[in-house]
C-alpha positions as CSV (number, residue, x, y, z in Angstrom):
1,M,132.9,72.1,91.2
2,L,135.1,75.0,90.1
3,L,134.7,76.2,86.6
4,S,137.7,77.0,84.5
5,D,138.3,80.6,83.5
6,L,137.7,79.7,79.9
7,T,134.3,78.1,80.7
8,R,133.4,81.2,82.6
9,V,134.0,83.2,79.4
10,L,132.4,80.8,76.9
11,I,129.1,80.2,78.8
12,P,128.0,83.9,78.8
13,A,128.7,84.0,75.0
14,A,126.6,80.9,74.4
15,A,123.9,82.2,76.7
16,T,123.6,85.5,75.0
17,F,123.6,83.9,71.6
18,A,120.8,81.5,72.5
19,L,118.8,84.2,74.1
20,G,119.3,86.6,71.2
21,I,118.2,83.9,68.7
22,A,115.1,83.3,70.9
23,I,114.1,87.0,71.3
24,A,115.0,88.2,67.8
25,P,111.8,87.0,66.1
26,V,109.7,88.5,68.9
27,V,111.6,91.8,68.5
28,A,111.2,91.7,64.7
29,H,107.5,91.0,65.1
30,Y,106.8,94.1,67.1
31,L,109.1,96.3,65.1
32,Y,107.2,95.4,61.9
33,L,103.9,95.7,63.7
34,H,104.7,99.2,64.7
35,R,106.4,100.1,61.4
36,A,109.6,101.0,63.1
37,W,111.4,102.4,60.0
38,K,112.1,105.9,58.7
39,K,108.9,107.2,57.1
40,R,110.9,109.4,54.6
41,P,114.1,107.8,53.2
42,G,117.2,109.8,52.4
43,K,120.2,111.3,54.2
44,V,122.1,114.5,54.3
45,A,125.8,114.6,53.4
46,L,128.5,115.5,55.9
47,D,128.6,119.1,54.5
48,G,124.9,119.6,55.0
49,T,123.9,119.0,51.3
50,T,121.7,116.2,50.1
51,A,123.6,112.9,49.8
52,Q,122.6,112.3,46.2
53,V,124.8,109.2,45.6
54,F,123.8,107.5,48.8
55,N,120.2,108.2,48.3
56,H,120.4,106.8,44.7
57,L,122.0,103.6,46.1
58,H,119.7,103.2,49.0
59,N,116.5,104.9,48.0
60,G,114.3,102.2,49.5
61,H,116.9,100.7,51.8
62,E,115.9,102.6,55.0
63,T,112.2,101.7,54.6
64,R,112.6,98.1,53.7
65,A,113.3,96.8,57.2
66,P,112.8,98.3,60.7
67,R,115.4,100.0,62.9
68,M,116.3,99.2,66.5
69,G,117.5,95.6,65.9
70,G,120.3,96.6,68.3
71,I,117.8,95.7,71.1
72,V,118.7,92.0,70.4
73,V,122.3,92.7,71.2
74,W,122.2,94.8,74.3
75,G,119.0,93.2,75.5
76,S,120.5,89.7,75.5
77,V,123.7,90.9,77.2
78,A,121.7,92.8,79.8
79,V,119.4,89.9,80.7
80,V,122.3,87.3,80.8
81,T,124.4,89.7,82.9
82,L,121.7,90.4,85.4
83,V,120.4,86.8,85.6
84,F,123.9,85.4,86.3
85,S,124.3,88.1,89.0
86,I,121.0,87.2,90.6
87,L,121.8,83.5,90.5
88,A,125.1,84.3,92.3
89,L,123.2,86.1,95.1
90,W,120.6,83.3,95.3
91,A,123.2,80.5,95.5
92,P,126.5,82.2,96.4
93,F,128.4,79.0,97.1
94,S,127.3,77.0,94.1
95,T,128.7,76.6,90.6
96,L,126.2,79.1,89.4
97,A,127.8,81.8,91.4
98,E,131.0,81.4,89.3
99,L,129.2,82.5,86.2
100,A,128.5,86.0,87.5
101,F,130.8,88.4,85.7
102,L,129.4,91.8,86.8
103,S,132.1,93.1,89.0
104,R,133.0,96.5,90.3
105,S,136.7,96.2,89.3
106,Q,136.1,95.1,85.7
107,T,132.6,95.3,84.2
108,W,130.5,97.8,86.0
109,I,131.7,100.7,83.8
110,P,131.5,98.9,80.4
111,F,128.1,97.5,81.3
112,A,126.8,100.9,82.4
113,A,128.2,102.5,79.2
114,L,126.4,99.8,77.1
115,L,123.1,100.5,78.7
116,I,123.3,104.3,78.8
117,G,124.3,104.3,75.1
118,A,121.5,101.9,74.3
119,F,119.0,104.2,76.1
120,F,120.0,107.4,74.3
121,G,120.3,105.6,71.0
122,L,116.8,104.2,71.5
123,I,115.4,107.7,72.0
124,D,117.1,108.8,68.8
125,D,115.6,105.8,66.9
126,L,112.1,106.4,68.3
127,L,112.3,110.0,67.1
128,T,113.7,108.9,63.7
129,I,110.7,106.6,63.1
130,S,108.2,109.2,64.0
131,A,106.1,111.0,61.4
132,E,108.5,113.9,61.2
133,G,111.4,111.5,60.8
134,R,113.9,113.6,62.8
135,G,116.0,112.0,65.4
136,L,118.2,113.7,68.0
137,R,120.3,116.4,66.5
138,L,124.0,115.5,66.0
139,R,125.1,118.1,68.5
140,T,122.8,116.6,71.1
141,R,124.1,113.1,70.5
142,L,127.7,114.3,70.6
143,G,126.9,116.2,73.8
144,V,125.6,113.0,75.4
145,V,128.8,111.1,74.3
146,C,131.1,114.0,75.5
147,T,129.3,114.2,78.9
148,L,129.4,110.5,79.5
149,A,133.0,110.3,78.3
150,L,134.0,113.2,80.5
151,F,132.6,111.4,83.5
152,I,134.1,108.0,82.7
153,G,137.5,109.6,81.9
154,W,137.4,111.3,85.2
155,W,136.5,108.0,86.9
156,F,139.5,106.3,85.3
157,W,141.7,109.1,86.5
158,A,140.3,109.9,90.0
159,K,138.8,106.6,91.1
160,L,140.9,104.0,89.3
161,E,144.0,106.1,89.4
162,V,144.8,105.6,85.8
163,T,147.5,108.1,84.8
164,A,149.3,106.2,82.0
165,V,148.7,104.6,78.7
166,G,150.5,101.5,77.3
167,V,153.0,102.0,74.4
168,P,153.6,98.8,72.4
169,F,157.1,97.4,73.2
170,D,158.0,100.5,75.3
171,G,156.1,100.2,78.6
172,M,153.8,102.8,80.1
173,L,153.7,106.5,79.2
174,Q,152.7,108.8,82.0
175,I,150.1,111.4,80.9
176,G,148.4,112.2,84.3
177,I,145.1,114.1,84.0
178,L,145.3,114.0,80.2
179,V,143.7,110.5,80.6
180,I,140.4,112.4,80.7
181,P,140.6,114.2,77.4
182,L,142.2,111.1,75.8
183,F,139.1,109.0,76.8
184,M,136.8,111.7,75.4
185,L,138.7,111.7,72.1
186,V,138.7,107.9,71.8
187,A,135.0,107.8,72.7
188,L,134.1,110.4,70.1
189,A,136.2,108.6,67.4
190,V,134.7,105.2,68.1
191,Y,131.2,106.6,68.3
192,A,131.8,108.2,64.8
193,S,132.5,104.7,63.5
194,G,128.9,103.7,64.2
195,V,128.0,104.8,60.7
196,I,129.4,101.5,59.5
197,D,125.8,100.2,60.1
198,G,124.9,100.9,56.5
199,I,124.9,97.5,54.7
200,D,123.2,94.3,55.6
201,G,125.4,92.2,57.9
202,L,128.3,94.7,57.9
203,S,128.3,96.2,61.4
204,G,127.4,93.0,63.2
205,G,130.3,91.1,61.7
206,V,132.8,93.8,62.3
207,F,131.8,94.6,65.9
208,A,131.7,90.9,66.7
209,T,135.3,90.5,65.5
210,V,136.5,93.6,67.5
211,F,134.8,92.5,70.8
212,G,136.1,88.9,70.2
213,A,139.6,90.3,69.9
214,Y,139.3,92.2,73.2
215,A,137.8,89.2,74.9
216,I,141.1,87.4,74.1
217,I,143.2,90.3,75.2
218,A,141.3,90.6,78.5
219,F,141.5,86.9,79.1
220,A,145.3,86.9,78.6
221,Q,145.5,89.7,81.2
222,H,143.5,87.6,83.6
223,Q,140.6,90.0,83.5
224,T,138.2,87.1,83.3
225,D,135.0,89.1,84.1
226,L,135.9,91.6,81.4
227,A,136.6,88.8,78.9
228,A,133.2,87.3,79.8
229,F,131.5,90.6,79.2
230,C,133.2,91.0,75.8
231,A,132.3,87.4,74.9
232,A,128.7,88.0,75.9
233,V,128.6,91.0,73.6
234,V,129.9,88.7,70.8
235,G,127.2,86.2,71.5
236,G,124.5,88.9,71.2
237,L,126.1,90.3,68.0
238,L,126.2,86.8,66.4
239,A,122.5,86.3,67.2
240,F,121.8,89.8,65.7
241,L,123.9,88.9,62.7
242,W,121.9,85.7,62.2
243,F,118.9,87.9,61.3
244,N,120.9,90.7,59.7
245,I,122.6,88.9,56.9
246,P,121.1,89.8,53.5
247,P,118.3,90.4,53.3
248,A,118.3,91.9,56.8
249,R,115.2,91.4,59.0
250,F,116.1,94.6,60.9
251,Y,119.0,97.1,61.3
252,M,121.1,97.8,64.3
253,S,120.6,101.6,64.2
254,D,121.6,104.0,66.9
255,T,120.4,102.0,69.9
256,G,122.9,99.3,68.9
257,T,125.8,101.3,67.6
258,M,125.8,103.9,70.4
259,A,125.7,101.2,73.0
260,L,128.5,99.2,71.3
261,T,130.8,102.1,70.6
262,L,130.6,103.5,74.1
263,A,131.2,100.1,75.6
264,L,134.1,99.4,73.3
265,S,135.8,102.7,74.3
266,V,135.7,101.6,77.9
267,V,136.9,98.1,77.1
268,A,139.9,99.5,75.3
269,F,140.9,101.5,78.4
270,M,140.2,98.6,80.8
271,T,142.7,96.5,78.8
272,D,145.3,99.2,78.9
273,A,147.1,100.4,82.1
274,L,144.6,98.6,84.4
275,G,145.5,95.3,82.7
276,E,149.1,96.3,82.1
277,G,148.5,96.1,78.4
278,V,148.2,98.3,75.3
279,G,144.4,98.1,74.7
280,I,144.2,101.8,73.5
281,A,147.2,101.6,71.2
282,V,145.9,98.5,69.4
283,L,142.3,99.8,69.0
284,P,143.0,101.3,65.6
285,I,144.4,98.0,64.5
286,V,141.8,95.6,66.1
287,G,139.1,98.0,64.8
288,A,140.8,98.9,61.5
289,M,137.6,98.8,59.6
290,L,135.9,101.1,62.1
291,A,139.0,103.4,61.9
292,A,138.7,103.3,58.1
293,T,135.1,104.4,58.3
294,V,135.9,107.4,60.4
295,L,139.0,108.3,58.4
296,S,137.1,108.2,55.1
297,N,134.6,110.6,56.5
298,I,137.3,113.0,57.7
299,L,139.2,112.9,54.4
300,Q,136.0,113.4,52.4
301,V,135.2,116.6,54.3
302,F,138.8,117.8,54.2
303,W,139.1,117.2,50.4
304,K,135.8,119.0,49.6
305,R,136.8,122.1,51.6
306,V,140.4,122.3,50.5
307,F,140.2,121.1,46.9
308,G,136.6,121.7,46.1
309,C,135.8,118.2,45.0
310,K,135.1,114.8,46.5
311,L,137.8,112.3,47.2
312,L,135.4,109.4,47.3
313,R,132.2,108.9,45.3
314,V,130.4,108.8,48.6
315,A,131.5,108.5,52.3
316,P,132.0,106.5,54.4
317,L,134.2,104.1,52.5
318,H,131.9,101.1,52.4
319,H,129.3,103.1,50.4
320,H,132.1,104.3,48.0
321,F,132.7,100.6,47.1
322,E,128.9,100.2,46.5
323,A,129.0,103.4,44.3
324,I,131.8,101.9,42.1
325,G,129.8,98.8,41.5
326,W,130.5,96.3,44.3
327,P,127.3,94.5,45.5
328,G,126.6,95.0,49.2
329,Y,127.2,91.4,50.1
330,K,130.7,91.6,48.5
331,V,131.6,94.7,50.5
332,T,130.3,93.0,53.7
333,M,132.3,89.8,53.2
334,R,135.5,91.6,52.4
335,Y,135.1,93.8,55.4
336,W,134.6,90.7,57.5
337,V,137.8,89.1,56.1
338,L,139.9,92.3,56.7
339,S,138.4,92.7,60.1
340,I,139.4,89.2,61.1
341,I,143.0,89.8,59.8
342,F,143.4,93.1,61.6
343,A,141.9,91.7,64.8
344,F,144.4,88.8,64.8
345,L,147.2,91.3,64.2
346,G,146.0,93.5,67.0
347,V,145.8,90.6,69.4
348,I,149.3,89.4,68.5
349,I,150.7,92.9,69.2
350,A,148.7,93.2,72.5
351,L,149.9,89.8,73.7
352,T,153.6,90.4,72.8
353,A,154.1,94.1,73.5
């Protein structure tokens, strides 16, 4: 029996959600057992000074629940991806083989980016929860992202022969080897948006919406394996979100956000020239709330250096809303609503451009 393409996309999502729901209590148990949270709360502002407003708002926030909840997301995706691939090797002519979505042409790169990001993020988290409470330096993390992005950008250009980017309603724009620095720029920008993991339920809902939108875009481009991968990530995120809604059992932290942002950067490029689409151009729309997070940080630093005062009470933007009196759950819910709206808008542009 041949499975429909839609079934091949939905089953991985259901599988990662079910597995994530099953393993989350186990992950939470061991995280609490080993006290996997920052031993000393508090953050430093973007300019190197003490983040007084943030620390006032979240004085006990970072020690209330453990970090590394992102394990639920990438762990469920990794297990489901590998199990389906093994089943395909074990029974290559059965229906089970059709569920495998790990393919060289579509999903090797985003899957590898997910796992590599998860690995380095996990190292940072382990160092953060140590007695000293210091994770990897920012320049080290940026170095990892730049190095990985340089390699992937080169792979797109040299191996996949990607030399153009899609322009909505205007075809392809040839940029040649500039694909490499463009990927690095996109990867750094998307990685910077990982700081959205700051309020219970916020990051899980936003990332689930973004990956869901790209699942639809990839599916419309007949990149079924890539659509299945994005759907699997959505399933893992929804399982994480089940335990992350207020009050959160654990936080995603760097092992989750680094994995997701690197994978998302790759997915955006996979749905661009390779899929004869505009995956890169619609990224700021589909991920509008991620873009707002990065932009608010940039504007805050710019404003302080040029005008000598802060534009926002605290950056990024979601914490500014908390600082002016919005409860965390209200910020989260409104971000979810806006994220869904912008995701639909991005999908419409991507499918009609």
